[in-house]
DRENSEGU-450018 format. One line per 2 residues: their letters; for each residue x, y, z of N, C-alpha, C, O, CB. Coordinates in nm, 4 decimals. Glycine has a CB too. Layout:
<nodes>
a> X:Y:Z:X:Y:Z:X:Y:Z:X:Y:Z:X:Y:Z  ...
</nodes>
This chain:
<nodes>
ma> 3.7497:2.1577:-6.7210:3.6250:2.1796:-6.7922:3.6003:2.3305:-6.8000:3.5954:2.3979:-6.6970:3.5059:2.1058:-6.7219  3.5853:2.3824:-6.9185:3.5620:2.5257:-6.9376:3.4221:2.5621:-6.8890:3.3224:2.5049:-6.9331:3.5797:2.5653:-7.0866
ta> 3.4170:2.6577:-6.7979:3.2900:2.6964:-6.7358:3.2689:2.8464:-6.7498:3.3571:2.9264:-6.7183:3.2867:2.6552:-6.5868  3.1499:2.8831:-6.7977:3.1086:3.0234:-6.8036:3.0137:3.0486:-6.6877:2.9138:2.9783:-6.6724:3.0409:3.0583:-6.9411
vv> 3.0443:3.1482:-6.6066:2.9563:3.1899:-6.4974:2.8940:3.3213:-6.5434:2.9587:3.4260:-6.5419:3.0347:3.2057:-6.3583  2.7679:3.3143:-6.5841:2.6995:3.4274:-6.6451:2.5980:3.4825:-6.5457:2.5183:3.4080:-6.4887:2.6305:3.3862:-6.7785
fa> 2.6021:3.6144:-6.5258:2.5139:3.6717:-6.4250:2.4494:3.8005:-6.4733:2.4996:3.8696:-6.5620:2.5905:3.6973:-6.2969  2.3369:3.8293:-6.4117:2.2717:3.9596:-6.4227:2.2701:4.0151:-6.2811:2.2470:3.9413:-6.1854:2.1245:3.9497:-6.4855
sr> 2.2946:4.1449:-6.2677:2.3017:4.2045:-6.1348:2.2525:4.3477:-6.1420:2.2819:4.4192:-6.2378:2.4458:4.1987:-6.0784  2.1792:4.3891:-6.0433:2.1305:4.5269:-6.0406:2.2220:4.6156:-5.9571:2.2536:4.7275:-5.9978:1.9877:4.5321:-5.9856
yg> 2.2647:4.5675:-5.8415:2.3468:4.6480:-5.7518:2.4863:4.5900:-5.7293:2.5661:4.6494:-5.6569:2.2771:4.6628:-5.6198  2.5171:4.4763:-5.7893:2.6513:4.4212:-5.7819:2.6693:4.2986:-5.6957:2.7714:4.2308:-5.7071:2.7403:4.5228:-5.7343
tt> 2.5745:4.2679:-5.6103:2.5914:4.1530:-5.5211:2.5965:4.0215:-5.5988:2.6825:3.9375:-5.5723:2.4778:4.1486:-5.4190  2.5060:4.0030:-5.6934:2.5056:3.8790:-5.7715:2.6358:3.8670:-5.8499:2.6885:3.7571:-5.8672:2.3838:3.8746:-5.8677
gd> 2.6870:3.9797:-5.8969:2.8162:3.9791:-5.9649:2.9288:3.9378:-5.8715:3.0173:3.8614:-5.9101:2.8455:4.1160:-6.0234  2.9258:3.9878:-5.7496:3.0282:3.9490:-5.6513:3.0230:3.7980:-5.6256:3.1266:3.7319:-5.6197:3.0085:4.0269:-5.5181
ia> 2.9030:3.7451:-5.6107:2.8876:3.6012:-5.5877:2.9368:3.5242:-5.7095:3.0081:3.4248:-5.6955:2.7397:3.5654:-5.5568  2.8992:3.5692:-5.8290:2.9397:3.5006:-5.9526:3.0920:3.4988:-5.9680:3.1499:3.3962:-6.0037:2.8756:3.5687:-6.0749
hh> 3.1561:3.6116:-5.9412:3.3029:3.6170:-5.9513:3.3676:3.5246:-5.8485:3.4685:3.4603:-5.8774:3.3535:3.7618:-5.9315  3.3101:3.5178:-5.7290:3.3611:3.4263:-5.6266:3.3475:3.2809:-5.6740:3.4405:3.2015:-5.6595:3.2854:3.4469:-5.4923
ia> 3.2324:3.2471:-5.7299:3.2109:3.1108:-5.7806:3.3136:3.0785:-5.8885:3.3754:2.9721:-5.8856:3.0670:3.0947:-5.8366  3.3321:3.1696:-5.9836:3.4292:3.1464:-6.0911:3.5692:3.1259:-6.0346:3.6423:3.0374:-6.0791:3.4292:3.2641:-6.1899
qq> 3.6062:3.2072:-5.9371:3.7379:3.1942:-5.8752:3.7520:3.0575:-5.8079:3.8556:2.9921:-5.8203:3.7609:3.3072:-5.7725  3.6477:3.0148:-5.7370:3.6532:2.8860:-5.6676:3.6561:2.7679:-5.7644:3.7105:2.6623:-5.7320:3.5344:2.8725:-5.5743
lg> 3.5986:2.7853:-5.8816:3.5976:2.6766:-5.9804:3.7309:2.6641:-6.0534:3.7568:2.5627:-6.1181:3.4860:2.6988:-6.0815  3.8145:2.7653:-6.0435:3.9493:2.7538:-6.0972:3.9726:2.8269:-6.2280:3.8860:2.9002:-6.2757:3.9816:2.6124:-6.1161
pd> 4.0914:2.8062:-6.2860:4.1339:2.8852:-6.4016:4.0521:2.8616:-6.5286:4.0574:2.9434:-6.6205:4.2767:2.8562:-6.4303  3.9781:2.7536:-6.5357:3.8966:2.7274:-6.6546:3.7574:2.7888:-6.6438:3.6725:2.7651:-6.7298:3.8848:2.5776:-6.6776
ae> 3.7334:2.8669:-6.5394:3.6034:2.9326:-6.5211:3.6186:3.0827:-6.5421:3.7159:3.1441:-6.4985:3.5456:2.9031:-6.3798  3.5205:3.1393:-6.6097:3.5229:3.2815:-6.6420:3.3858:3.3415:-6.6143:3.2839:3.2821:-6.6495:3.5641:3.3043:-6.7897
af> 3.3823:3.4589:-6.5515:3.2557:3.5258:-6.5202:3.2219:3.6285:-6.6279:3.3096:3.6977:-6.6797:3.2627:3.5940:-6.3815  3.0915:3.6368:-6.6608:3.0414:3.7295:-6.7616:2.9195:3.8033:-6.7077:2.8266:3.7417:-6.6556:3.0063:3.6550:-6.8923
dl> 2.9206:3.9353:-6.7207:2.8086:4.0191:-6.6793:2.7196:4.0430:-6.8008:2.7668:4.0929:-6.9030:2.8583:4.1545:-6.6181  2.5918:4.0082:-6.7911:2.5002:4.0298:-6.9022:2.4821:4.1779:-6.9355:2.4332:4.2109:-7.0436:2.3664:3.9679:-6.8706
ad> 2.5203:4.2668:-6.8449:2.5167:4.4102:-6.8750:2.6137:4.4440:-6.9886:2.5984:4.5460:-7.0558:2.5512:4.4928:-6.7490  2.7127:4.3581:-7.0091:2.8104:4.3776:-7.1172:2.7696:4.3054:-7.2448:2.8447:4.3056:-7.3424:2.9479:4.3293:-7.0730
gt> 2.6525:4.2441:-7.2454:2.6052:4.1669:-7.3610:2.6101:4.0181:-7.3312:2.6718:3.9747:-7.2339:2.6893:4.1985:-7.4857  2.5448:3.9414:-7.4154:2.5416:3.7959:-7.3979:2.6699:3.7353:-7.4537:2.7024:3.7568:-7.5705:2.4170:3.7340:-7.4676
pd> 2.7426:3.6605:-7.3727:2.8679:3.6006:-7.4210:2.8408:3.4842:-7.5157:2.7334:3.4241:-7.5134:2.9534:3.5528:-7.3029  2.9393:3.4537:-7.5982:2.9342:3.3357:-7.6841:2.9661:3.2156:-7.5947:3.0776:3.2035:-7.5439:3.0357:3.3469:-7.8067
ls> 2.8694:3.1284:-7.5760:2.8852:3.0155:-7.4846:2.9293:2.8872:-7.5544:2.9404:2.7825:-7.4906:2.7562:2.9908:-7.4120  2.9542:2.8948:-7.6841:2.9839:2.7737:-7.7609:3.1104:2.7021:-7.7151:3.1200:2.5804:-7.7303:2.9967:2.8081:-7.9061
gy> 3.2069:2.7734:-7.6600:3.3317:2.7102:-7.6180:3.3330:2.6611:-7.4745:3.4380:2.6230:-7.4229:3.4429:2.8049:-7.6366  3.2173:2.6616:-7.4094:3.2113:2.6231:-7.2679:3.1394:2.4907:-7.2501:3.0397:2.4628:-7.3166:3.1415:2.7315:-7.1856
dl> 3.1917:2.4099:-7.1595:3.1344:2.2786:-7.1313:3.0199:2.2867:-7.0312:2.9316:2.2010:-7.0305:3.2417:2.1849:-7.0791  3.0211:2.3891:-6.9469:2.9204:2.4066:-6.8424:2.8902:2.5553:-6.8311:2.9802:2.6385:-6.8422:2.9688:2.3480:-6.7051
vv> 2.7637:2.5885:-6.8090:2.7238:2.7271:-6.7916:2.6540:2.7414:-6.6569:2.5561:2.6723:-6.6288:2.6316:2.7738:-6.9076  2.7054:2.8315:-6.5744:2.6445:2.8662:-6.4466:2.5701:2.9979:-6.4682:2.6278:3.0948:-6.5175:2.7527:2.8778:-6.3306
lg> 2.4424:3.0013:-6.4314:2.3616:3.1219:-6.4452:2.3219:3.1733:-6.3075:2.2818:3.0957:-6.2207:2.2361:3.0945:-6.5312  2.3334:3.3052:-6.2878:2.2944:3.3643:-6.1605:2.2198:3.4949:-6.1799:2.2561:3.5768:-6.2644:2.4161:3.3870:-6.0736
tp> 2.1148:3.5135:-6.1004:2.0349:3.6350:-6.1088:1.9719:3.6675:-5.9743:1.9383:3.5771:-5.8979:1.9267:3.6208:-6.2157  1.9560:3.7944:-5.9454:1.8718:3.8293:-5.8308:1.7257:3.8199:-5.8749:1.6952:3.8150:-5.9940:1.9055:3.9733:-5.7762
vy> 1.6380:3.8176:-5.7774:1.4943:3.8156:-5.8060:1.4314:3.9346:-5.7357:1.4496:3.9549:-5.6157:1.4276:3.6807:-5.7599  1.3575:4.0124:-5.8127:1.2852:4.1284:-5.7601:1.1374:4.1070:-5.7874:1.0966:4.0868:-5.9017:1.3359:4.2625:-5.8244
lg> 1.0573:4.1118:-5.6810:0.9127:4.0905:-5.6924:0.8809:3.9619:-5.7691:0.7907:3.9583:-5.8528:0.8469:4.2104:-5.7619  0.9563:3.8579:-5.7387:0.9310:3.7269:-5.7972:0.9840:3.7066:-5.9368:0.9581:3.6022:-5.9967:0.7884:3.7022:-5.7984
qp> 1.0573:3.8020:-5.9914:1.1056:3.7917:-6.1286:1.2574:3.8069:-6.1358:1.3153:3.8912:-6.0674:1.0385:3.8969:-6.2160  1.3219:3.7237:-6.2200:1.4645:3.7454:-6.2451:1.4814:3.8697:-6.3324:1.3846:3.9182:-6.3912:1.5292:3.6205:-6.3132
le> 1.6011:3.9199:-6.3408:1.6270:4.0348:-6.4271:1.6055:3.9951:-6.5735:1.6327:3.8816:-6.6126:1.7713:4.0887:-6.4054  1.5574:4.0882:-6.6522:1.5187:4.0609:-6.7910:1.6300:4.0001:-6.8768:1.6024:3.9068:-6.9522:1.4722:4.1877:-6.8550
pm> 1.7542:4.0484:-6.8690:1.8582:3.9844:-6.9513:1.8754:3.8358:-6.9194:1.9038:3.7561:-7.0088:1.9912:4.0561:-6.9317  1.8582:3.7984:-6.7927:1.8698:3.6572:-6.7559:1.7492:3.5792:-6.8073:1.7641:3.4662:-6.8540:1.8825:3.6416:-6.6029
kq> 1.6308:3.6377:-6.7993:1.5122:3.5704:-6.8540:1.5338:3.5375:-7.0014:1.5021:3.4279:-7.0474:1.3860:3.6587:-6.8366  1.5882:3.6342:-7.0738:1.6103:3.6136:-7.2173:1.7123:3.5031:-7.2425:1.6897:3.4157:-7.3262:1.6571:3.7438:-7.2833
la> 1.8238:3.5064:-7.1709:1.9260:3.4035:-7.1907:1.8751:3.2669:-7.1487:1.8967:3.1682:-7.2191:2.0525:3.4380:-7.1127  1.8078:3.2600:-7.0348:1.7607:3.1314:-6.9828:1.6590:3.0658:-7.0761:1.6445:2.9436:-7.0754:1.6992:3.1502:-6.8445
gs> 1.5898:3.1443:-7.1548:1.4926:3.0900:-7.2486:1.5446:3.0754:-7.3896:1.4678:3.0447:-7.4808:1.3727:3.1754:-7.2504  1.6744:3.0968:-7.4097:1.7301:3.0965:-7.5451:1.7906:2.9617:-7.5829:1.8129:2.8752:-7.4982:1.8353:3.2048:-7.5577
aa> 1.8163:2.9464:-7.7114:1.8776:2.8246:-7.7638:2.0262:2.8169:-7.7304:2.0875:2.7120:-7.7507:1.8581:2.8168:-7.9143  2.0859:2.9245:-7.6801:2.2295:2.9254:-7.6482:2.2656:2.8197:-7.5438:2.3812:2.7785:-7.5340:2.2713:3.0638:-7.5979
ld> 2.1665:2.7761:-7.4662:2.1928:2.6775:-7.3598:2.1550:2.5352:-7.3990:2.1747:2.4421:-7.3209:2.1176:2.7159:-7.2347  2.1015:2.5180:-7.5174:2.0581:2.3855:-7.5618:2.1734:2.2855:-7.5554:2.2811:2.3091:-7.6102:2.0017:2.3926:-7.7047
gk> 2.1489:2.1741:-7.4880:2.2465:2.0668:-7.4803:2.3615:2.0902:-7.3844:2.4470:2.0029:-7.3697:2.3007:2.0425:-7.6131  2.3665:2.2047:-7.3190:2.4760:2.2335:-7.2256:2.4333:2.2037:-7.0828:2.3215:2.2371:-7.0438:2.5211:2.3802:-7.2380
pv> 2.5199:2.1418:-7.0048:2.4914:2.1305:-6.8623:2.4874:2.2704:-6.8019:2.5643:2.3582:-6.8411:2.5975:2.0416:-6.7905  2.3969:2.2902:-6.7062:2.3823:2.4199:-6.6412:2.3799:2.4023:-6.4894:2.3440:2.2967:-6.4372:2.2539:2.4910:-6.6896
al> 2.4192:2.5088:-6.4210:2.4013:2.5214:-6.2770:2.3355:2.6579:-6.2588:2.3678:2.7528:-6.3302:2.5400:2.5081:-6.1957  2.2429:2.6677:-6.1628:2.1601:2.7864:-6.1492:2.1623:2.8377:-6.0063:2.1489:2.7610:-5.9110:2.0172:2.7570:-6.1924
fv> 2.1796:2.9704:-5.9926:2.1684:3.0265:-5.8589:2.0887:3.1559:-5.8612:2.0830:3.2277:-5.9610:2.3066:3.0507:-5.7993  2.0278:3.1819:-5.7465:1.9464:3.3011:-5.7265:2.0009:3.3748:-5.6059:2.0424:3.3140:-5.5073:1.7956:3.2655:-5.7075
gg> 2.0000:3.5061:-5.6156:2.0374:3.5898:-5.5025:1.9161:3.6662:-5.4538:1.8294:3.7037:-5.5328:2.1508:3.6865:-5.5405  1.9102:3.6890:-5.3255:1.7992:3.7644:-5.2694:1.8045:3.7657:-5.1186:1.8905:3.7027:-5.0571:1.6675:3.7072:-5.3158
le> 1.7116:3.8383:-5.0601:1.7096:3.8539:-4.9149:1.6024:3.7698:-4.8470:1.5829:3.7810:-4.7259:1.6891:3.9981:-4.8798  1.5339:3.6871:-4.9214:1.4291:3.6017:-4.8643:1.4897:3.5114:-4.7571:1.5960:3.4528:-4.7777:1.3602:3.5163:-4.9750
td> 1.4224:3.5004:-4.6431:1.4737:3.4174:-4.5338:1.3940:3.2897:-4.5137:1.4461:3.1931:-4.4580:1.4744:3.4961:-4.4057  1.2686:3.2870:-4.5577:1.1842:3.1690:-4.5409:1.2263:3.0608:-4.6408:1.2250:3.0853:-4.7615:1.0341:3.2055:-4.5595
pa> 1.2641:2.9404:-4.5922:1.3117:2.8350:-4.6821:1.2108:2.7965:-4.7917:1.2499:2.7738:-4.9062:1.3461:2.7128:-4.6012  1.0839:2.7892:-4.7578:0.9835:2.7522:-4.8582:0.9737:2.8600:-4.9659:0.9617:2.8293:-5.0845:0.8454:2.7301:-4.7917
rr> 0.9789:2.9852:-4.9243:0.9717:3.0935:-5.0235:1.1012:3.1039:-5.1028:1.0993:3.1457:-5.2186:0.9417:3.2273:-4.9548  1.2121:3.0671:-5.0428:1.3383:3.0613:-5.1189:1.3249:2.9578:-5.2313:1.3631:2.9841:-5.3454:1.4593:3.0253:-5.0247
dt> 1.2707:2.8407:-5.1983:1.2520:2.7366:-5.2996:1.1584:2.7835:-5.4102:1.1849:2.7607:-5.5282:1.1974:2.6089:-5.2356  1.0489:2.8488:-5.3722:0.9537:2.9007:-5.4714:1.0199:3.0056:-5.5588:1.0045:3.0043:-5.6809:0.8296:2.9602:-5.4023
tt> 1.0932:3.0962:-5.4965:1.1628:3.2015:-5.5706:1.2595:3.1411:-5.6711:1.2646:3.1845:-5.7862:1.2377:3.2949:-5.4745  1.3356:3.0422:-5.6288:1.4328:2.9778:-5.7166:1.3628:2.9074:-5.8320:1.4070:2.9170:-5.9465:1.5185:2.8781:-5.6379
sq> 1.2542:2.8370:-5.8029:1.1849:2.7634:-5.9087:1.1165:2.8560:-6.0084:1.0925:2.8166:-6.1226:1.0826:2.6696:-5.8480  1.0849:2.9778:-5.9674:1.0219:3.0733:-6.0588:1.1240:3.1543:-6.1383:1.0877:3.2203:-6.2357:0.9320:3.1675:-5.9812
af> 1.2496:3.1503:-6.0987:1.3511:3.2336:-6.1623:1.3987:3.1788:-6.2966:1.4454:3.2544:-6.3818:1.4684:3.2488:-6.0704  1.3868:3.0478:-6.3152:1.4387:2.9844:-6.4358:1.3331:2.8926:-6.4959:1.2463:2.8427:-6.4241:1.5676:2.9056:-6.4052
pa> 1.3395:2.8697:-6.6273:1.2446:2.7770:-6.6905:1.2562:2.6359:-6.6320:1.3650:2.5923:-6.5944:1.2679:2.7725:-6.8425  1.1449:2.5663:-6.6249:1.1411:2.4313:-6.5678:1.2394:2.3378:-6.6378:1.3005:2.2528:-6.5730:0.9998:2.3741:-6.5769
el> 1.2550:2.3523:-6.7673:1.3458:2.2656:-6.8436:1.4891:2.2814:-6.7940:1.5621:2.1828:-6.7851:1.3378:2.2977:-6.9946  1.5305:2.4036:-6.7616:1.6659:2.4239:-6.7091:1.6792:2.3684:-6.5678:1.7794:2.3053:-6.5341:1.7019:2.5728:-6.7103
ld> 1.5781:2.3924:-6.4863:1.5809:2.3414:-6.3492:1.5894:2.1896:-6.3473:1.6600:2.1322:-6.2643:1.4573:2.3877:-6.2724  1.5180:2.1244:-6.4381:1.5163:1.9781:-6.4425:1.6523:1.9188:-6.4775:1.6852:1.8091:-6.4323:1.4135:1.9308:-6.5428
ra> 1.7302:1.9885:-6.5556:1.8602:1.9328:-6.5970:1.9797:1.9978:-6.5289:2.0943:1.9680:-6.5626:1.8759:1.9464:-6.7454  1.9540:2.0857:-6.4341:2.0633:2.1552:-6.3655:2.1441:2.0599:-6.2776:2.0881:1.9750:-6.2083:2.0080:2.2699:-6.2806
va> 2.2753:2.0750:-6.2815:2.3638:1.9943:-6.1980:2.3716:2.0495:-6.0563:2.4123:1.9792:-5.9638:2.5035:1.9878:-6.2593  2.3323:2.1760:-6.0395:2.3288:2.2399:-5.9076:2.2303:2.3561:-5.9144:2.2232:2.4278:-6.0142:2.4719:2.2892:-5.8632
vg> 2.1545:2.3730:-5.8062:2.0593:2.4836:-5.7955:2.0715:2.5379:-5.6539:2.0712:2.4613:-5.5575:1.9107:2.4377:-5.8281  2.0821:2.6696:-5.6412:2.0961:2.7244:-5.5068:2.0402:2.8635:-5.4911:2.0444:2.9450:-5.5832:2.2382:2.7253:-5.4682
fl> 1.9876:2.8896:-5.3728:1.9509:3.0242:-5.3303:2.0653:3.0679:-5.2400:2.0848:3.0110:-5.1326:1.8084:3.0293:-5.2558  2.1414:3.1690:-5.2830:2.2674:3.2002:-5.2166:2.2641:3.3259:-5.1298:2.3679:3.3722:-5.0826:2.3735:3.2150:-5.3187
gg> 2.1453:3.3802:-5.1094:2.1339:3.4978:-5.0244:2.1674:3.6250:-5.0997:2.1781:3.6248:-5.2223:2.2239:3.4842:-4.9040  2.1837:3.7325:-5.0263:2.2095:3.8594:-5.0925:2.2620:3.9644:-4.9973:2.2949:3.9377:-4.8817:2.0850:3.9094:-5.1586
rl> 2.2682:4.0836:-5.0502:2.3217:4.1950:-4.9739:2.2449:4.3195:-5.0174:2.2029:4.3305:-5.1326:2.4772:4.2115:-4.9955  2.2275:4.4114:-4.9260:2.1565:4.5345:-4.9562:2.2327:4.6502:-4.8940:2.2552:4.6535:-4.7731:2.0100:4.5295:-4.9045
ws> 2.2719:4.7448:-4.9777:2.3382:4.8650:-4.9288:2.2324:4.9733:-4.9244:2.1864:5.0191:-5.0290:2.4608:4.9066:-5.0192  2.1938:5.0144:-4.8065:2.0811:5.1062:-4.7904:2.1018:5.2384:-4.8632:2.0045:5.2986:-4.9087:2.0573:5.1326:-4.6441
gr> 2.2233:5.2844:-4.8751:2.2497:5.4114:-4.9411:2.2471:5.4049:-5.0924:2.2457:5.5088:-5.1584:2.3806:5.4627:-4.8978  2.2463:5.2836:-5.1495:2.2522:5.2702:-5.2950:2.1216:5.2253:-5.3591:2.1088:5.2299:-5.4814:2.3592:5.1739:-5.3312
ia> 2.0268:5.1831:-5.2810:1.9063:5.1232:-5.3373:1.8127:5.2311:-5.3929:1.7903:5.3343:-5.3297:1.8337:5.0393:-5.2307  1.7594:5.2054:-5.5106:1.6693:5.3000:-5.5777:1.5363:5.3092:-5.5028:1.4959:5.2156:-5.4338:1.6452:5.2574:-5.7249
mt> 1.4698:5.4222:-5.5176:1.3429:5.4456:-5.4488:1.2392:5.3384:-5.4850:1.1648:5.2924:-5.3984:1.2888:5.5852:-5.4835  1.2344:5.2991:-5.6120:1.1368:5.1965:-5.6516:1.1657:5.0638:-5.5827:1.0732:4.9923:-5.5442:1.1375:5.1776:-5.8040
dr> 1.2929:5.0308:-5.5671:1.3283:4.9071:-5.4974:1.3018:4.9178:-5.3481:1.2655:4.8188:-5.2846:1.4747:4.8727:-5.5216  1.3192:5.0362:-5.2914:1.2839:5.0578:-5.1497:1.1352:5.0309:-5.1285:1.0949:4.9633:-5.0338:1.3194:5.2031:-5.1049
fa> 1.0552:5.0856:-5.2193:0.9109:5.0664:-5.2106:0.8749:4.9181:-5.2237:0.7940:4.8663:-5.1467:0.8393:5.1486:-5.3192  0.9344:4.8514:-5.3201:0.9069:4.7092:-5.3411:0.9477:4.6267:-5.2194:0.8762:4.5349:-5.1793:0.9800:4.6585:-5.4659
fr> 1.0624:4.6595:-5.1608:1.1099:4.5882:-5.0427:1.0126:4.6076:-4.9274:0.9763:4.5121:-4.8587:1.2507:4.6361:-5.0030  0.9709:4.7312:-4.9069:0.8778:4.7584:-4.7972:0.7454:4.6872:-4.8198:0.6857:4.6345:-4.7259:0.8546:4.9094:-4.7824
ra> 0.7001:4.6856:-4.9432:0.5736:4.6186:-4.9756:0.5834:4.4672:-4.9534:0.4906:4.4044:-4.9024:0.5337:4.6478:-5.1214  0.6964:4.4112:-4.9922:0.7139:4.2660:-4.9797:0.7369:4.2219:-4.8364:0.6910:4.1149:-4.7964:0.8295:4.2205:-5.0651
tg> 0.8088:4.3045:-4.7570:0.8470:4.2612:-4.6224:0.7714:4.3308:-4.5108:0.7675:4.2818:-4.3979:0.9923:4.2832:-4.6027  0.7110:4.4455:-4.5421:0.6429:4.5223:-4.4392:0.7371:4.6034:-4.3528:0.6953:4.6596:-4.2516:0.5632:4.4312:-4.3530
tk> 0.8651:4.6107:-4.3914:0.9628:4.6867:-4.3135:1.0357:4.7868:-4.4019:1.0485:4.7685:-4.5230:1.0633:4.5923:-4.2462  1.0830:4.8929:-4.3380:1.1641:4.9915:-4.4077:1.3095:4.9477:-4.4072:1.3541:4.8763:-4.3174:1.1491:5.1305:-4.3432
ik> 1.3820:4.9911:-4.5081:1.5262:4.9677:-4.5127:1.5920:5.0742:-4.4268:1.5867:5.1931:-4.4580:1.5814:4.9709:-4.6603  1.6540:5.0300:-4.3181:1.7145:5.1249:-4.2244:1.8660:5.1118:-4.2181:1.9345:5.2038:-4.1734:1.6563:5.1055:-4.0861
ad> 1.9183:4.9988:-4.2623:2.0620:4.9763:-4.2511:2.1065:4.8781:-4.3594:2.0244:4.8128:-4.4236:2.0990:4.9230:-4.1099  2.2355:4.8694:-4.3777:2.2905:4.7716:-4.4710:2.2619:4.6309:-4.4193:2.2573:4.6073:-4.2986:2.4432:4.7932:-4.4905
vd> 2.2430:4.5385:-4.5126:2.2175:4.3990:-4.4784:2.3117:4.3126:-4.5617:2.3124:4.3217:-4.6845:2.0672:4.3601:-4.5034  2.3908:4.2292:-4.4956:2.4735:4.1319:-4.5667:2.4218:3.9940:-4.5292:2.4508:3.9422:-4.4213:2.6269:4.1479:-4.5316
ai> 2.3452:3.9360:-4.6196:2.2843:3.8053:-4.5951:2.3271:3.7036:-4.7000:2.2521:3.6118:-4.7330:2.1322:3.8171:-4.5931  2.4496:3.7210:-4.7526:2.5020:3.6189:-4.8437:2.5239:3.4936:-4.7602:2.5901:3.4975:-4.6565:2.6362:3.6658:-4.9152
dr> 2.4682:3.3838:-4.8059:2.4787:3.2562:-4.7345:2.6050:3.1856:-4.7830:2.6020:3.1081:-4.8786:2.3508:3.1664:-4.7573  2.7142:3.2138:-4.7162:2.8438:3.1615:-4.7602:2.8497:3.0092:-4.7575:2.9174:2.9484:-4.8404:2.9542:3.2178:-4.6735
ea> 2.7800:2.9474:-4.6638:2.7738:2.8002:-4.6627:2.6999:2.7486:-4.7851:2.7401:2.6482:-4.8439:2.7051:2.7494:-4.5345  2.5920:2.8162:-4.8242:2.5180:2.7767:-4.9445:2.6041:2.7966:-5.0685:2.5986:2.7158:-5.1612:2.3869:2.8573:-4.9571
vd> 2.6836:2.9034:-5.0711:2.7743:2.9264:-5.1844:2.8752:2.8122:-5.1925:2.9000:2.7591:-5.3008:2.8477:3.0634:-5.1704  2.9333:2.7741:-5.0792:3.0305:2.6639:-5.0775:2.9667:2.5323:-5.1221:3.0274:2.4564:-5.1976:3.0902:2.6478:-4.9368
rf> 2.8443:2.5052:-5.0756:2.7736:2.3831:-5.1187:2.7492:2.3850:-5.2691:2.7680:2.2844:-5.3375:2.6390:2.3686:-5.0436  2.7073:2.5005:-5.3194:2.6805:2.5148:-5.4626:2.8078:2.4877:-5.5438:2.8049:2.4117:-5.6406:2.6257:2.6565:-5.4936
vs> 2.9186:2.5495:-5.5044:3.0459:2.5282:-5.5740:3.0846:2.3803:-5.5688:3.1309:2.3250:-5.6686:3.1579:2.6155:-5.5114  3.0660:2.3164:-5.4538:3.0985:2.1735:-5.4414:3.0125:2.0886:-5.5343:3.0622:1.9941:-5.5956:3.0799:2.1270:-5.2965
qv> 2.8850:2.1214:-5.5450:2.7968:2.0469:-5.6358:2.8405:2.0653:-5.7811:2.8394:1.9703:-5.8594:2.6503:2.0923:-5.6184  2.8784:2.1861:-5.8159:2.9256:2.2104:-5.9528:3.0537:2.1319:-5.9770:3.0679:2.0676:-6.0810:2.9493:2.3622:-5.9775
rd> 3.1468:2.1362:-5.8829:3.2718:2.0605:-5.8970:3.2440:1.9112:-5.9095:3.3026:1.8429:-5.9935:3.3646:2.0869:-5.7773  3.1540:1.8612:-5.8249:3.1209:1.7181:-5.8297:3.0658:1.6795:-5.9665:3.0938:1.5705:-6.0163:3.0189:1.6824:-5.7200
sq> 2.9882:1.7677:-6.0270:2.9306:1.7376:-6.1577:3.0384:1.7340:-6.2660:3.0214:1.6699:-6.3697:2.8233:1.8408:-6.1935  3.1490:1.8033:-6.2409:3.2599:1.8083:-6.3362:3.3635:1.6998:-6.3082:3.4545:1.6778:-6.3881:3.3264:1.9453:-6.3324
gt> 3.3493:1.6328:-6.1952:3.4519:1.5371:-6.1569:3.5780:1.6071:-6.1085:3.6861:1.5483:-6.1115:3.4846:1.4456:-6.2736  3.5658:1.7331:-6.0634:3.6794:1.8131:-6.0169:3.6931:1.7995:-5.8663:3.5941:1.8152:-5.7948:3.6627:1.9619:-6.0565
pd> 3.8119:1.7711:-5.8161:3.8292:1.7640:-5.6709:3.7955:1.8961:-5.6057:3.8219:2.0025:-5.6618:3.9716:1.7237:-5.6355  3.7376:1.8896:-5.4879:3.7030:2.0081:-5.4110:3.8208:2.0452:-5.3234:3.8473:1.9789:-5.2232:3.5758:1.9848:-5.3258
qt> 3.8920:2.1515:-5.3606:4.0109:2.1910:-5.2858:3.9772:2.2645:-5.1563:4.0671:2.2951:-5.0779:4.0987:2.2781:-5.3719  3.8481:2.2934:-5.1324:3.8135:2.3602:-5.0069:3.7956:2.2603:-4.8944:3.7939:2.2988:-4.7775:3.6868:2.4425:-5.0235
rp> 3.7822:2.1327:-4.9275:3.7690:2.0291:-4.8248:3.9056:1.9736:-4.7883:3.9900:1.9543:-4.8758:3.6765:1.9157:-4.8729  3.9282:1.9480:-4.6607:4.0574:1.8903:-4.6227:4.0686:1.7449:-4.6713:3.9698:1.6721:-4.6811:4.0764:1.8972:-4.4691
g> 4.1935:1.7061:-4.7012:4.2301:1.5700:-4.7298:4.1857:1.5134:-4.8532:4.2147:1.3973:-4.8818:4.1865:1.4895:-4.6319
</nodes>
């Protein structure tokens, strides 16, 4: 099943996760960065969308794609990246990142964690992080939830009827 894994990323973490997902889904999956423009999705059977969330909002290119007719009638899987640790707020963040219509028909939805490189983050994002968490960024943080990524990939595979090669037997 031809799968497009389309992502928006500010610092590269969501892109890293998206490329990993595409690799795990196999040779019929291809990753696309919205920074390079919106891909033609007409030849794909399934579209996976991924975006980080900053101050409760997905990145603008993802908002535009998620609300467009390009996804009409296509099965979708949706993931969000971020550093939120509270499960209830992760669920809220995920539900606010995509239109309700997409969430309702998604074959998989996941909050997959994130990563923060303290030396690369912009001053405005530092301020937003401190405002949201009450803490300063003092060190790198790698909070990608690899188990959640594996579960997400398995759910996508299950929706395609594709065997999960990461499971034994």
